[in-house]
C-alpha positions in Angstrom: -97.7 70.6 -50.2 -99.6 68.8 -53.0 -100.7 65.1 -52.8 -98.0 64.3 -55.3 -95.4 65.9 -53.1 -96.7 64.1 -50.0 -96.4 60.7 -51.9 -92.9 61.5 -53.0 -91.7 62.8 -49.6 -89.3 60.6 -47.7 -90.9 58.4 -45.0 -88.3 59.4 -42.4 -90.7 59.5 -39.5 -91.7 55.9 -40.1 -88.0 54.8 -40.1 -87.4 56.9 -37.0 -90.4 55.4 -35.3 -89.1 51.9 -36.1 -85.6 52.7 -34.8 -87.2 54.1 -31.6 -89.3 50.9 -31.2 -86.3 48.7 -31.6 -84.2 50.8 -29.3 -86.9 50.6 -26.7 -87.1 46.8 -27.0 -83.3 46.4 -26.6 -83.2 48.8 -23.7 -86.2 47.2 -22.0 -84.7 43.7 -22.5 -81.5 44.8 -20.7 -83.4 46.7 -18.0 -85.8 43.8 -17.2 -82.8 41.4 -17.1 -81.0 43.6 -14.7 -83.8 44.9 -12.4 -86.7 42.5 -13.1 -90.2 43.9 -13.0 -89.1 46.8 -10.7 -87.7 49.0 -13.5 -89.9 51.9 -14.4 -91.1 52.7 -17.9 -89.8 56.3 -17.4 -86.3 54.8 -16.7 -86.5 52.6 -19.9 -87.6 55.6 -22.0 -84.8 57.8 -20.6 -82.2 55.0 -21.1 -83.4 54.6 -24.7 -83.1 58.3 -25.3 -86.8 58.9 -26.0 -89.6 60.6 -24.2 -92.2 58.6 -22.2 -94.8 59.6 -24.8 -92.8 57.8 -27.5 -92.7 54.6 -25.3 -96.5 54.8 -24.8 -97.1 55.3 -28.5 -95.4 52.0 -29.2 -96.4 50.1 -26.0 -99.5 51.3 -24.2 -98.6 49.7 -20.9 -96.0 47.7 -19.1 -97.5 44.3 -20.0 -97.4 45.3 -23.7 -93.7 46.2 -23.5 -92.8 43.0 -21.6 -94.7 40.8 -24.1 -93.2 42.7 -27.1 -89.7 42.2 -25.8 -90.3 38.5 -25.4 -92.0 38.2 -28.8 -89.1 40.1 -30.5 -86.6 37.7 -29.1 -88.6 34.7 -30.2 -89.1 36.2 -33.7 -85.4 36.9 -34.0 -84.6 33.3 -33.1 -87.1 32.0 -35.7 -85.8 34.2 -38.4 -82.2 33.1 -37.6 -83.2 29.5 -38.3 -84.3 30.4 -41.8 -81.2 32.6 -42.4 -78.8 30.0 -41.2 -80.6 27.3 -43.3 -80.0 29.5 -46.4 -76.3 30.4 -45.6 -74.8 27.4 -43.8 -74.3 23.7 -44.3 -77.2 21.8 -42.5 -75.3 20.5 -39.4 -73.5 23.8 -39.0 -76.7 25.7 -39.3 -78.2 23.5 -36.5 -75.2 24.0 -34.3 -75.1 27.8 -34.7 -78.8 28.1 -34.1 -78.6 26.1 -30.9 -75.9 28.5 -29.7 -78.4 31.3 -30.4 -81.0 29.3 -28.4 -78.7 29.4 -25.4 -78.7 33.2 -25.6 -82.5 33.1 -25.9 -82.7 31.0 -22.7 -80.4 33.5 -21.0 -82.7 36.4 -22.0 -85.8 34.5 -20.8 -84.1 33.8 -17.5 -83.2 37.4 -17.1 -86.7 38.5 -17.8 -88.3 35.8 -15.6 -89.6 38.2 -13.0 -91.0 40.6 -15.6 -92.7 37.8 -17.5 -94.3 36.5 -14.3 -95.6 40.0 -13.6 -97.9 39.9 -16.7 -101.5 40.5 -15.7 -102.9 37.9 -18.1 -100.1 35.4 -17.5 -97.7 33.9 -20.0 -99.7 31.0 -21.4 -100.7 32.6 -24.8 -97.2 34.2 -25.1 -95.4 30.9 -24.5 -97.8 28.9 -26.7 -97.0 31.1 -29.8 -93.3 31.2 -29.0 -93.2 27.4 -28.5 -94.6 26.9 -32.0 -92.1 29.2 -33.6 -89.2 27.5 -31.8 -90.6 24.0 -32.6 -90.8 25.0 -36.3 -87.3 26.3 -36.3 -85.6 23.3 -34.7 -87.7 20.9 -36.9 -86.5 22.8 -40.1 -82.9 22.6 -39.1 -82.9 19.0 -37.9 -84.8 17.8 -41.0 -82.1 19.4 -43.2 -79.3 17.8 -41.3 -81.0 14.4 -41.3 -81.8 14.7 -45.1 -78.1 15.6 -45.7 -77.0 12.5 -43.7 -75.1 14.7 -41.2 -77.0 13.4 -38.2 -79.3 10.6 -37.3 -82.2 11.7 -35.1 -84.5 9.2 -33.4 -85.9 11.6 -30.8 -88.2 14.6 -31.0 -86.1 17.5 -32.1 -87.4 19.5 -29.2 -85.6 17.1 -26.9 -82.4 18.7 -28.0 -83.6 22.0 -26.8 -85.0 20.6 -23.6 -81.6 19.2 -22.8 -79.9 22.6 -23.3 -82.7 24.3 -21.3 -82.2 21.7 -18.6 -78.6 22.6 -18.2 -79.7 26.2 -17.8 -82.2 25.3 -15.1 -80.0 22.8 -13.2 -76.8 24.8 -13.3 -78.2 28.3 -12.9 -74.7 29.4 -12.0 -72.5 31.9 -13.7 -71.0 29.3 -16.0 -74.2 27.6 -17.2 -73.8 29.1 -20.7 -70.4 27.5 -21.0 -71.9 24.1 -20.0 -74.8 24.5 -22.4 -72.4 25.3 -25.2 -70.4 22.2 -24.5 -73.6 20.2 -24.4 -74.5 21.4 -27.9 -71.2 20.2 -29.2 -71.6 16.9 -27.4 -75.1 16.4 -28.8 -74.1 17.3 -32.4 -71.0 15.0 -32.2 -73.1 12.2 -30.7 -75.8 12.5 -33.4 -73.2 12.6 -36.1 -71.3 9.6 -34.8 -74.4 7.5 -34.5 -75.3 8.3 -38.2 -71.9 7.3 -39.4 -71.8 4.1 -37.3 -74.7 2.7 -39.3 
């Protein structure tokens, strides 16, 4: 095969490798949520339909996989804020993103044992994810305020702390329903206050 042929050849292995990586992340997320840190890497690879060597090519050890799952969830949440801002009216984008944040909290709770098993702890991981989440909520609330949909006199992160608080306090099977109701109550309250001015 000539150099020209190599350059023109399809990059299928790279696409396959990315699909394998994403499948491993999804499978690991579900496995850690179900079994905590006790799930084996071999079990994750088998459930994802790949060999253990493929898992290790993407994630050299358990800590790397756990951190990658958490980072992937945070990055998806951050990207969703930008996508919703581009495709939805400001207050609806905020509301929909907060519902996604509820799912993010559920994932984090499910992975709690796995995250706490990280050798180097979670400080660096949480610091970066905290910045991404802060930027996302600030983007969405700023748009809603600028559009006069809501009036916000608190730190935008307080909205998320309230939702997370419901998750931590309730911790029962129906906490997601309560958290969803809380989002609707907060949005309605913020909207009502801005119109009452």
